[in-house]
VEXROBA-212090 format. One line per field, with one value per residue: y negated, z negated, x negated of N, C-alpha, C, O in turn; residue number from 1. Coordinates in steps of 0.02 Angstrom, whole numbers, plus 50000, padded with zeros to 5 digits. Atoms other than C-alpha are relative to their C-alpha. Last residue first. Layout:
# residues N
n.Y	Y  ...
n.Z	Z  ...
n.X	X  ...
ca.Y	Y  ...
ca.Z	Z  ...
ca.X	X  ...
c.Y	Y  ...
c.Z	Z  ...
c.X	X  ...
o.Y	Y  ...
o.Z	Z  ...
o.X	X  ...
nr	NUM  ...
***
This chain:
# residues 318
n.Y	49981  50054  50055  49976  49989  50064  50029  49972  50010  50066  49998  49965  50032  50058  49971  49952  49989  49929  49997  50026  49949  49999  49942  49986  49959  49978  49966  50004  49979  49929  49985  49932  49953  49971  50052  50033  49959  50007  50068  50007  49962  50031  50062  49984  49981  50064  50041  49973  50014  50078  50016  50042  50049  50029  50062  49996  49989  50057  49976  50016  49958  49994  49981  49976  49968  49930  49964  50021  49948  49992  50040  49973  49935  50025  50017  49937  49960  49951  50007  50079  50040  49992  50063  50068  50039  50060  50048  50001  50058  49989  49982  49947  49938  49993  49934  49972  49956  50029  50030  49951  49973  50047  50001  50078  50036  50064  50047  50013  49966  50003  49983  49975  49990  50019  49971  49934  49990  49965  50015  50070  50029  49987  50035  50069  50008  50005  50057  50053  49992  50027  50031  50010  49981  49978  49995  50019  49982  49989  50058  50055  50059  50038  49978  50000  49932  49959  50029  49975  49926  49999  50020  49934  49959  50037  49994  49935  49994  50034  49958  49939  50014  49997  49933  50004  49963  50041  50004  50011  50067  50031  50005  50046  50061  50017  50008  50057  50055  50045  50057  49986  50016  50050  49980  49948  49949  49971  50004  50063  49999  49995  50023  50004  50029  49978  50050  50011  50048  49979  49961  50042  50041  49965  49974  50043  50048  49986  49934  49939  49994  50059  50001  50019  50049  49967  49924  49993  50030  49933  49982  50032  49980  49941  50019  49937  49974  49949  49995  50040  49966  50024  49984  49999  50040  49977  50051  50008  50033  50059  49989  50066  50005  49960  49949  50015  49951  50019  49958  50023  49944  50005  49964  49935  49992  49996  50056  50061  50057  50064  50040  50048  50025  50008  50040  49988  50055  50073  50001  49962  50007  49947  50009  49948  49945  49952  49929  49947  49932  49941  49943  49941  49963  49968  50034  49997  49938  49988  49987  49927  49990  50026  49945  49944  50017  50005  49934  49978  50034  49963  49927  50018  50016  49939  50005  49944  50022  49978  50053  50034  49955  50003  50062  49999  49956  50030  49993  49962  50021  49990
n.Z	49992  49985  49960  49940  49968  49994  49936  49936  49985  49972  49933  49963  50002  49948  49935  49981  49930  49960  49962  50034  50028  50082  50015  50074  50011  50078  50033  50073  50029  50004  50059  50014  49954  49956  49977  49946  49945  49971  49968  49950  49942  49972  49972  49943  49949  49980  49959  49927  49964  49976  49939  50020  49949  49965  50033  50009  50071  50037  50041  50074  50035  50074  50028  50072  50024  49995  49979  49958  49955  49956  49944  49947  49980  49976  49942  49961  50034  49965  49928  49987  49991  49934  49967  50032  49969  50011  49961  49936  50000  50033  49949  49953  50026  49979  49976  50050  50032  50037  50054  50041  50028  50050  50066  50009  50064  49971  50036  50072  50040  50079  50031  50067  50032  49949  50022  49970  49949  49947  49988  50000  49936  49937  50004  49976  49927  49958  50005  49973  49930  49984  50063  50060  50076  50032  50065  50047  50068  50028  49987  50050  49964  50029  49993  49939  49979  49975  49932  49948  49981  49958  49928  49970  49969  49937  49949  49972  49956  49934  49967  49973  49943  49931  49980  50019  49950  49951  49942  50022  50004  49940  49968  50042  49982  49938  50006  50030  49945  50025  50038  50059  50066  50033  50019  49959  49985  50069  50068  50019  50068  50051  50070  50049  50063  50040  50033  49963  49953  49956  49951  49955  49963  49955  49945  49938  49995  49935  50005  49991  49928  49974  50030  50065  50027  50055  49992  49935  49988  49994  49927  49946  49934  49963  49965  49988  50048  50047  50066  50061  50052  50062  50056  50072  50058  50066  50053  50033  50065  49988  49943  49969  49930  49953  49969  49932  49978  49937  49962  49955  49963  50000  49953  50017  50068  50023  50036  49983  50038  49963  50049  49992  50064  50019  50059  50028  50006  49979  49934  49995  49948  50005  49960  49982  50048  50003  49999  50023  49969  50038  49952  50011  49939  49957  49938  49949  49966  49966  50036  50018  50068  50048  50006  50032  50073  50025  50011  50055  50054  50003  50021  50062  50036  50020  49978  50020  49987  49928  49955  49994  49958  49927  49970  49989  49945  49929  49982  49939  49937  49948
n.X	50071  50052  49977  49995  50072  50033  49976  50026  50069  50021  49975  50044  50064  49991  49997  49945  49988  49998  50056  50057  50035  49976  49954  50002  49945  50005  49934  50006  50066  50000  49948  50017  49967  50050  50034  49953  50012  50063  50005  49949  50027  50056  49982  49971  50045  50039  49959  49988  50061  50008  49951  49944  49980  50062  50025  50065  50007  49966  49940  50005  49937  50010  49945  49993  49938  50008  49934  49951  49986  50063  49996  49957  50043  50054  49977  49988  49945  49960  50007  50016  49941  49954  49989  50007  50052  50004  49956  50031  50045  50069  50052  49983  50029  50069  50023  50045  49958  49941  50024  50031  49944  49978  50040  50022  49987  50001  50055  49991  49942  50016  49944  50014  49936  49944  49938  49993  49951  50029  50076  50025  49974  50042  50058  49987  49983  50059  50037  49961  50011  50066  50029  49943  50009  49945  50017  49952  50011  49935  49946  50016  49986  49951  49934  49968  49976  50054  50026  49956  50011  50064  49975  49967  50055  50016  49949  50004  50061  49984  49952  50040  50041  49957  49981  49928  49954  49972  50039  50065  50001  49999  50075  50042  49986  50021  50068  50017  49984  49944  50014  50043  49973  50039  50067  50019  49945  49969  50039  50024  50001  50062  49986  50055  49995  50058  50053  50050  49983  49956  50028  50042  49958  49958  50041  50001  50051  50034  50042  49961  49984  49956  49928  50004  49940  49958  49979  49982  49932  49955  49975  50030  49966  50026  50061  50018  50031  49951  50038  49973  49971  50031  49953  50034  49982  50015  49993  49937  50006  50037  50038  50029  49967  50025  49957  49991  49964  49974  49971  49936  49973  49924  49967  49973  50001  50064  50026  49964  50047  50016  50031  50057  50020  50062  50016  50068  50044  49986  49971  49930  49961  49950  49948  49953  50014  49945  50014  49963  50029  49975  49976  50042  50025  49943  49983  50039  49997  50063  50067  50007  49969  50048  50050  49970  49988  50060  50017  49960  50028  50064  49989  49974  50055  50039  50063  50042  50071  50025  50006  49937  49958  50025  49988  49934  49986  50022  50075  50002  49973  50049
ca.Y	50128  50019  50137  50297  50200  50128  50303  50378  50249  50254  50439  50438  50301  50401  50553  50449  50380  50327  50182  50156  50185  50086  50062  49910  49899  49756  49734  49628  49667  49657  49467  49442  49282  49188  49079  49228  49313  49165  49143  49328  49331  49188  49262  49433  49370  49273  49423  49541  49422  49406  49599  49622  49749  49845  49865  49974  49969  49891  50016  49963  50001  49869  49880  49780  49757  49625  49447  49410  49496  49334  49299  49443  49375  49194  49282  49378  49219  49151  49008  48981  49145  49249  49178  49348  49494  49615  49769  49884  49843  49964  49891  49900  49802  49645  49659  49510  49466  49307  49392  49501  49356  49265  49412  49456  49642  49746  49902  50037  50099  49997  50029  49940  49926  49864  49867  49818  49642  49653  49551  49538  49718  49776  49686  49747  49933  49917  49868  50015  50137  50075  50112  50214  50207  50181  50098  50107  50107  50100  50014  50131  50279  50437  50574  50473  50446  50295  50171  50281  50257  50059  50078  50179  50023  49916  50044  50050  49859  49862  49978  49883  49722  49804  49845  49662  49652  49514  49636  49616  49627  49800  49854  49797  49882  50044  50049  50021  50148  50274  50385  50555  50532  50524  50687  50627  50455  50330  50235  50284  50461  50433  50470  50482  50545  50584  50550  50666  50662  50830  50768  50632  50739  50877  50761  50657  50803  50874  50862  50679  50546  50493  50670  50686  50751  50905  50876  50680  50670  50780  50612  50567  50694  50694  50513  50543  50383  50353  50281  50303  50368  50258  50348  50269  50321  50360  50350  50488  50491  50616  50790  50801  50972  51016  50867  50788  50780  50685  50701  50601  50601  50434  50437  50298  50143  50122  50064  50176  50331  50457  50641  50728  50877  50896  50963  51032  51023  51117  51304  51281  51253  51202  51117  51095  50989  50860  50723  50542  50375  50192  50044  49885  49747  49695  49668  49749  49670  49539  49493  49514  49325  49296  49408  49292  49144  49225  49264  49086  49030  49164  49102  48917  48971  49061  48906  48914  48749  48807  48704  48861  48947  48807  48794  48981  48980  48829  48915  48847  48783  48820
ca.Z	49764  49759  49784  49713  49563  49531  49561  49436  49308  49338  49310  49150  49075  49125  49030  48877  48812  48635  48518  48471  48586  48654  48822  48892  49076  49126  49315  49416  49595  49675  49637  49746  49835  49731  49640  49614  49528  49408  49367  49328  49236  49117  49083  49054  48930  48830  48831  48780  48632  48574  48579  48462  48543  48413  48299  48443  48421  48591  48665  48810  48990  49082  49281  49362  49548  49594  49614  49471  49369  49291  49224  49111  49008  48987  48948  48807  48731  48767  48709  48525  48517  48561  48428  48377  48466  48364  48426  48358  48183  48198  48253  48148  48008  48118  48107  47996  48116  48157  48204  48333  48404  48420  48501  48628  48634  48801  48703  48737  48912  49023  49226  49321  49511  49615  49488  49593  49539  49374  49218  49212  49283  49151  49008  49063  49066  48906  48813  48876  48839  48660  48665  48816  48976  49170  49293  49474  49604  49793  49876  49785  49884  49801  49889  49917  49743  49695  49692  49550  49452  49468  49405  49253  49228  49194  49076  48980  48962  48902  48760  48714  48712  48607  48478  48479  48476  48397  48303  48132  48220  48281  48113  48038  48191  48168  47982  48007  48146  48033  48138  48195  48370  48532  48596  48588  48514  48421  48577  48729  48805  48981  49105  49289  49397  49579  49648  49764  49686  49614  49535  49449  49371  49313  49238  49148  49029  49013  48836  48842  48767  48585  48521  48638  48805  48828  48991  48989  48802  48805  48847  48666  48554  48411  48353  48319  48239  48363  48487  48661  48819  48975  49133  49282  49429  49598  49775  49887  50005  50144  50154  49979  49950  49802  49709  49614  49421  49339  49151  49051  48919  48892  48837  48718  48729  48914  48951  49079  49077  49117  49054  49161  49156  49326  49361  49534  49574  49621  49616  49486  49480  49330  49350  49208  49153  49296  49252  49301  49336  49317  49384  49273  49357  49212  49106  48935  48808  48675  48624  48707  48699  48849  48961  48929  48982  49145  49182  49151  49272  49404  49390  49415  49567  49635  49635  49636  49677  49712  49564  49472  49508  49443  49281  49251  49271  49167  49023  48959  48783  48647
ca.X	52525  52678  52827  52744  52678  52859  52936  52820  52854  53037  53050  52948  53059  53209  53147  53110  52943  52929  52909  53087  53241  53383  53293  53206  53151  53035  53004  52879  52836  53009  53015  52851  52884  52750  52882  52988  52832  52808  52995  53022  52855  52914  53086  53015  52887  53016  53133  53002  52950  53125  53145  52994  52875  52772  52923  53006  53195  53229  53106  52991  52950  52837  52814  52692  52648  52517  52577  52528  52394  52328  52505  52505  52360  52446  52612  52533  52457  52287  52163  52172  52270  52121  51998  51938  52012  52127  52176  52033  52104  52254  52417  52576  52492  52522  52703  52754  52902  52820  52656  52733  52833  52664  52573  52705  52684  52699  52657  52790  52742  52629  52632  52506  52491  52349  52208  52061  52104  52011  52042  52230  52268  52145  52231  52394  52338  52235  52387  52485  52350  52351  52540  52574  52467  52451  52334  52346  52205  52234  52092  51963  52036  51965  51874  51727  51687  51579  51718  51804  51645  51663  51846  51770  51658  51815  51877  51714  51719  51897  51849  51695  51804  51934  51793  51720  51538  51427  51319  51398  51564  51523  51469  51639  51736  51648  51679  51858  51878  51785  51677  51703  51778  51681  51739  51917  51926  51813  51764  51874  51877  51906  52049  52039  52189  52201  52373  52471  52639  52617  52453  52535  52680  52562  52439  52573  52608  52784  52835  52900  52779  52783  52737  52585  52557  52438  52340  52328  52333  52173  52090  52091  52159  52043  52071  52258  52302  52435  52288  52355  52258  52231  52260  52167  52273  52206  52262  52187  52041  52096  52154  52216  52309  52196  52243  52096  52079  51943  51929  51816  51664  51588  51406  51352  51249  51214  51386  51465  51354  51493  51503  51621  51744  51810  51980  52019  52210  52361  52322  52204  52011  51908  51744  51634  51488  51477  51360  51399  51318  51367  51260  51253  51347  51458  51307  51332  51438  51433  51604  51775  51817  51703  51826  51973  51865  51814  51998  52045  51904  51954  52130  52078  51983  52130  52237  52420  52493  52680  52742  52800  52636  52522  52622  52615  52432  52407  52501  52666  52650  52523
c.Y	50047  50024  49956  49947  50029  50016  49936  49971  50033  49975  49935  49993  50035  49956  49942  50025  50035  49996  50073  50004  49958  50061  49996  50044  50014  50044  50017  50032  50002  50031  50079  50027  50070  50048  50021  49946  49978  50049  50003  49945  50004  50034  49959  49937  50018  50014  49935  49959  50031  49988  49932  49981  49971  49952  49975  49936  50018  50015  49940  50026  49991  50036  50010  50023  50017  50041  50076  49982  49986  50061  50013  49963  50028  50058  49980  49977  50056  50022  50041  49990  49925  49952  50009  49941  49934  49959  49934  49940  49990  49944  50014  50023  50057  50071  50022  50071  50043  50047  49980  49976  50058  50027  49949  49987  49927  49951  49935  49962  49976  50025  50015  50010  50015  50010  49977  50041  50072  50011  50023  49984  49919  49968  50015  49958  49923  49996  49997  49933  49951  49999  49963  49969  49978  50024  50013  50014  49973  50031  50010  49939  49936  49929  49955  50031  49989  50065  50043  49978  50020  50075  49997  49980  50067  50034  49966  50009  50074  50008  49979  50046  50057  49984  49999  50070  50007  50040  49960  49983  49973  49922  49972  50006  49951  49929  49982  49986  49939  49944  49962  49953  50028  49982  49950  50031  50054  50052  50015  50006  49926  50000  50016  49980  50001  49966  50040  49951  49976  49940  50019  50038  49955  49957  50039  50028  49961  49953  50009  50062  50065  50003  49939  49983  49990  49960  50027  50071  50013  49982  50064  50012  49961  50011  50065  49991  50069  50025  50050  50013  49954  50041  49981  50008  50004  49956  50027  49940  49981  49970  49938  50011  49930  49988  50034  50046  49974  50051  49971  50060  49987  50062  49994  50039  50071  50008  49998  49939  49934  49965  49935  49970  49965  49970  49998  49952  50033  49951  49928  49994  50034  49992  50053  49981  50056  50057  50042  50061  50052  50061  50054  50062  50054  50039  50040  49963  50009  50072  50022  50012  50071  50016  49972  50050  50055  49981  50004  50068  50021  49963  50037  50072  49990  49986  50057  49995  50050  49966  50011  49934  49967  50041  49997  49929  49998  50037  49970  50006  50045  49977
c.Z	50056  50005  50016  50048  50072  50030  50015  50057  50051  49998  50032  50070  50046  50007  50056  50073  50001  50070  50028  50040  49954  49967  49923  49986  49925  49991  49927  49981  49931  49960  49995  49942  49987  50056  50053  50039  50050  50068  50038  50047  50055  50066  50043  50039  50067  50052  50025  50036  50067  50033  50022  50062  49982  50058  50037  49959  49986  49925  49959  49967  49925  49979  49915  49973  49923  49959  50002  50072  50065  50045  50052  50062  50059  50038  50045  50074  50043  49958  50045  50073  50002  50001  50060  50044  49972  50028  50007  50042  50066  50016  49954  50049  50046  49971  50005  50024  49945  49966  49953  49928  49958  49969  49952  49929  50011  49938  50034  49963  49926  49968  49921  49969  49920  49969  50040  49975  50040  50064  50062  50019  49994  50063  50062  49988  50020  50076  50046  50006  50036  50078  50009  49948  49959  49930  49959  49931  49962  49932  49977  50014  49953  50043  49969  50011  50066  50028  50024  50069  50055  50013  50044  50069  50019  50040  50062  50057  50034  50046  50067  50036  50025  50058  50062  50026  49969  50048  50063  50061  49977  49988  50066  50026  49945  50018  50060  49991  49959  50046  49980  49963  49943  49937  49974  49977  50043  50018  49946  49933  49981  49932  49957  49938  49960  49936  49973  49980  50041  50042  50050  50050  50057  50050  50046  50060  50064  50008  50059  50010  50009  50077  50024  49976  49927  49981  49948  50019  50078  50012  50013  50071  50059  50060  50038  50039  50006  49946  49950  49944  49939  49942  49946  49945  49941  49948  49932  49951  49973  49937  50016  50062  50034  50064  50049  50028  50074  50036  50069  50035  50036  50031  49995  50049  49974  49923  49973  49964  50025  49963  50038  49942  50005  49933  49977  49944  49973  50001  50028  50057  49984  50061  50007  50055  50020  49950  50000  50004  49966  50037  49949  50040  49992  50068  50042  50060  50050  50034  50048  49970  49978  49934  49939  49980  49957  49924  49964  49989  49935  49938  49984  49960  49926  49964  49975  50027  49973  50011  50066  50038  50010  50048  50074  50033  50022  50061  50060  50025  50056  50070
c.X	49990  49929  49942  50018  50012  49926  49966  50026  49972  49925  49990  50016  49952  49944  50005  49994  50062  50025  49981  49941  49943  49961  50013  50058  50001  50069  49986  50074  50000  49938  50004  50049  49994  50034  49944  49960  50053  50008  49938  49980  50053  49971  49949  50021  50029  49944  49966  50040  50002  49941  49993  50040  50065  50024  49941  49973  49924  49988  50025  50064  49987  50066  49990  50058  49991  50051  49995  49963  50046  50010  49941  49993  50039  49962  49945  50011  50013  50056  50057  49997  49980  50051  50040  50004  49986  49934  49982  50034  49968  49948  49936  49941  50025  49973  49931  49987  49958  50043  50060  49983  49981  50064  50032  49970  49988  50016  49994  49943  49992  50070  49990  50068  49984  50068  50057  50055  49997  50060  49978  49928  49990  50023  49956  49943  50023  50024  49942  49970  50042  49984  49934  49956  50056  49982  50057  49978  50057  49996  50067  50045  50001  49997  50057  50066  50037  50019  49946  49970  50049  49992  49936  50032  50021  49945  49979  50058  49997  49939  50016  50047  49959  49952  50042  50026  50068  50046  50025  49946  49935  50005  50001  49926  49958  50011  49963  49922  49980  50014  50062  49985  49955  50021  49957  49932  49970  50050  50043  49961  49978  50020  49935  50018  49927  50010  49946  49949  49945  50021  50054  49971  49955  50040  50036  49957  49991  49936  49957  49952  50049  50017  50037  50068  49983  50055  50044  50027  50016  50072  50037  50029  49967  50028  49974  49930  49976  49961  50041  49955  50027  50036  49963  50048  49949  50023  49983  50004  50068  49994  49962  49966  49979  50025  49965  50047  50017  50042  50009  50014  50069  50022  50068  50032  50018  49983  49932  49973  50037  49953  49973  49976  49934  49992  49932  49991  49934  49948  50012  50025  50070  50046  50050  50043  50037  49984  50056  49965  50042  49975  50023  50022  49947  49973  50056  50005  49944  49998  49948  49928  49989  50025  49944  49939  50027  50001  49925  49976  50033  49969  49938  50012  50019  49937  49955  49938  49954  49928  49968  49999  50071  50046  49984  50025  50071  50019  49988  49930  49994  50026
o.Y	50069  49984  49940  49950  50009  49985  49924  49961  50005  49929  49932  49981  50003  49941  49936  49999  50078  49953  50115  49991  49896  50113  49970  50034  50041  50023  50043  50020  50036  50090  50102  50060  50110  50083  49981  49945  49989  50027  49980  49951  50007  50001  49934  49930  50008  49971  49907  49956  50004  49940  49917  49958  49995  49913  49917  49879  50048  49967  49905  50041  49996  50017  50042  49984  50047  50017  50106  49947  50022  50063  50011  49993  50039  50051  49998  50005  50066  50033  50019  49932  49880  49924  49966  49935  49891  49973  49904  49905  49933  49906  49981  50078  50114  50101  50079  50116  50094  50030  49995  50008  50068  50018  49958  50001  49904  49932  49905  49976  49982  50003  50066  49969  50049  49973  49918  50092  50087  50047  49994  49936  49885  49943  49971  49904  49904  49970  49946  49901  49930  49954  49910  49980  49936  50056  49977  50055  49914  50092  49967  49894  49917  49906  49974  50015  49951  50102  50043  50015  50053  50092  50011  50023  50100  50033  49993  50038  50081  50026  50019  50076  50065  50018  50034  50084  50006  50015  49963  49940  49920  49886  49942  49956  49897  49897  49944  49929  49895  49913  49958  49968  50067  49932  49964  50045  50045  50074  49985  50057  49905  49979  50071  49931  50053  49915  50096  49928  49926  49950  50016  50015  49944  49970  50031  50010  49985  49893  50027  50055  50106  49967  49941  49967  50012  49984  50081  50078  50036  50019  50080  50008  49994  50051  50058  49987  50100  50071  50107  50055  49898  50042  50001  49963  50057  49894  50087  49919  49945  49996  49937  50055  49911  50005  50006  50106  49917  50106  49915  50107  49941  50070  49982  50009  50103  50009  49950  49885  49912  49966  49938  49961  49998  49916  50049  49892  50086  49902  49915  49964  50090  49936  50109  49923  50110  50085  50034  50072  50036  50063  50066  50070  50072  50084  50101  49937  49961  50124  50027  50070  50088  50027  50013  50073  50064  50010  50043  50086  50027  49997  50078  50082  50011  50031  50065  49989  50032  49944  49967  49916  49961  50021  49978  49925  49994  50011  49967  49957  50099  49957
o.Z	50069  50015  50074  50105  50115  50079  50073  50105  50085  50035  50089  50109  50093  50063  50103  50112  49958  50089  50006  50100  49953  49949  49881  50010  49898  50012  49908  50007  49902  49942  49940  49894  50034  50093  50097  50100  50110  50122  50096  50107  50114  50116  50098  50099  50118  50092  50078  50096  50113  50071  50082  50112  50003  50082  50026  49983  49934  49888  49926  49998  49898  49993  49894  49974  49903  49907  50033  50070  50114  50096  50113  50115  50113  50095  50104  50120  50088  49897  50100  50092  50010  50055  50103  50097  49979  50002  50060  50081  50080  50063  49903  50077  50035  50002  50024  49983  49920  49919  49893  49879  49908  49909  49892  49876  50027  49932  50029  49907  49899  49981  49903  49972  49902  49988  50036  50005  50082  50059  50079  50054  50045  50105  50091  50018  50079  50120  50077  50058  50091  50105  50041  49940  49974  49919  49969  49922  49968  49925  49984  49973  49922  50067  49972  50058  50074  50052  50083  50117  50104  50071  50103  50113  50055  50102  50117  50110  50095  50105  50113  50086  50085  50109  50111  50085  49909  50101  50119  50059  50003  50024  50084  50029  49969  50044  50058  49994  49988  50072  50015  49906  49956  49910  49957  49918  50079  49972  49934  49899  50000  49913  49952  49933  49950  49935  49951  50019  50076  50094  50109  50107  50114  50111  50105  50119  50118  50012  50052  50027  49964  50102  50030  50016  49900  49944  49959  50054  50092  50044  50067  50088  50107  50098  50082  50100  49955  49915  49938  49946  49932  49940  49934  49935  49915  49950  49920  49922  50005  49890  50061  50061  50088  50111  50089  50018  50084  50042  50073  50041  50015  50092  49940  50076  49933  49903  49940  49992  50082  49901  50076  49893  50015  49917  49952  49957  49941  50038  50088  50102  49961  50079  50030  50059  50020  49956  49956  50051  49916  50095  49896  50048  50037  50098  50051  50068  50067  50001  50108  49965  49920  49891  49898  49923  49901  49883  49917  49932  49885  49903  49937  49903  49883  49929  49916  50088  49945  50065  50105  50061  50067  50105  50116  50080  50082  50113  50102  50024  50048  50115
o.X	49934  49883  49929  49995  49972  49905  49948  49988  49930  49906  49965  49969  49928  49925  49966  49954  50071  50064  49942  49944  49941  49989  49976  50114  49952  50124  49934  50128  49958  49936  50018  50028  49998  49999  49927  49959  50041  49987  49939  49969  50034  49953  49961  50010  49996  49926  49979  50029  49971  49938  49991  50013  50118  49983  49923  49977  49910  49994  49987  50114  49932  50123  49942  50106  49941  50073  50039  49913  50043  49976  49950  49986  50011  49939  49945  49982  49973  50051  50071  49992  50022  50060  50038  49972  50029  49880  49990  50002  49947  49962  49922  49939  50004  49929  49918  49991  49980  50079  50064  50001  50017  50075  50021  49997  49933  50074  49941  49922  49938  50126  49961  50113  49935  50114  50074  50073  50040  50110  49927  49912  49985  49986  49924  49942  50020  49989  49928  49970  50023  49952  49933  49896  50099  49931  50106  49933  50073  50005  50111  50052  50051  49946  50115  50103  50085  49976  49930  49975  50031  49985  49941  50038  49984  49945  49986  50045  49992  49943  50014  50027  49951  49952  50027  50021  50082  50064  49999  49902  49917  49970  49950  49892  49939  49965  49914  49898  49947  49968  50112  49966  49909  49998  49900  49921  49921  50085  50096  49962  49923  50074  49907  50055  49897  50044  49958  49907  49951  50053  50037  49968  49975  50040  50023  49964  50006  49945  49899  49893  50053  50060  50098  50112  49932  50098  50070  50077  50071  50109  50062  50088  49947  50001  49931  49928  49958  49988  50021  49909  50003  50098  49906  50089  49932  50021  49992  49954  50106  50024  49920  49923  50003  49989  49928  50035  50037  50015  50036  49974  50105  50015  50093  50079  49985  49925  49912  49978  50027  49955  49925  50013  49883  50018  49909  49997  49935  49952  50010  49995  50075  50066  50037  50064  50007  49930  50098  49928  50074  49955  49994  50083  49909  50004  50060  50060  49909  49993  49959  49908  50001  49981  49924  49929  50002  49965  49917  49963  49998  49932  49938  49993  49980  49913  49943  49929  49902  49911  49951  50053  50095  50057  50025  50065  50087  50039  50033  49894  49966  49989
nr	318  317  316  315  314  313  312  311  310  309  308  307  306  305  304  303  302  301  300  299  298  297  296  295  294  293  292  291  290  289  288  287  286  285  284  283  282  281  280  279  278  277  276  275  274  273  272  271  270  269  268  267  266  265  264  263  262  261  260  259  258  257  256  255  254  253  252  251  250  249  248  247  246  245  244  243  242  241  240  239  238  237  236  235  234  233  232  231  230  229  228  227  226  225  224  223  222  221  220  219  218  217  216  215  214  213  212  211  210  209  208  207  206  205  204  203  202  201  200  199  198  197  196  195  194  193  192  191  190  189  188  187  186  185  184  183  182  181  180  179  178  177  176  175  174  173  172  171  170  169  168  167  166  165  164  163  162  161  160  159  158  157  156  155  154  153  152  151  150  149  148  147  146  145  144  143  142  141  140  139  138  137  136  135  134  133  132  131  130  129  128  127  126  125  124  123  122  121  120  119  118  117  116  115  114  113  112  111  110  109  108  107  106  105  104  103  102  101  100  99  98  97  96  95  94  93  92  91  90  89  88  87  86  85  84  83  82  81  80  79  78  77  76  75  74  73  72  71  70  69  68  67  66  65  64  63  62  61  60  59  58  57  56  55  54  53  52  51  50  49  48  47  46  45  44  43  42  41  40  39  38  37  36  35  34  33  32  31  30  29  28  27  26  25  24  23  22  21  20  19  18  17  16  15  14  13  12  11  10  9  8  7  6  5  4  3  2  1
***
């Protein structure tokens, strides 16, 4: 495939925003038949929980016009003006019932303390939706849902990405939230969602992805494709894009990738290739401090030091 056009432009100081827009549009077209991007979103509040630190709204969002999307929105009690917000993307891990509850309860691959507590303590609001098949939307077989979607020209990953993009629209409707300061964060499937969103939408100012910055070609070469569930695979993707191409679309916005050297989902050779290309790209844009890859000697899991770096990066750049 060679070096992406975006990387070439940056390294030769001929970066063209129009070309990035064209590439972004092409990537989006690979995500199947989706509702219009300009459809309006709406929300119903079901429950509001009050704690000493935050107000937690239980929402049902209309994002796609096909299926309601349950969500949590937590807003710090001490906020006196619109606050920065993190779109928290939950993981997969085969736990279809967990979904957005990961934000409040954590999960085995994360450290025990839930992200909600840490993000609220730093003054961030947090939005987390149940993705297709997860949380309150679970109950269908992932494989059957994938097959039925393909019949109708839909791509499961595209449907998930669409809901995340529309969740950004919902953030813009809330006066308590600063839509000019939106970050994205997640582990595993949530990690992949983070770097895809950063590529597709410039409203994401900071992306922090944990344990799933996967170089597609290195992943395939090590015969690791069974490590991801079927939702992950976008028809025709590698004819047009590799991981570096997608990540390049987010430059020069801030990105922190945290990975495990023993994680089968992130082959180290692929991480090194991505890191080399991104360092060169960000340096050419005068933004060396906005790209960072940290690899620890662990498998597919978060460590306390990863958590600290994730929070510090969000604080620094958001």
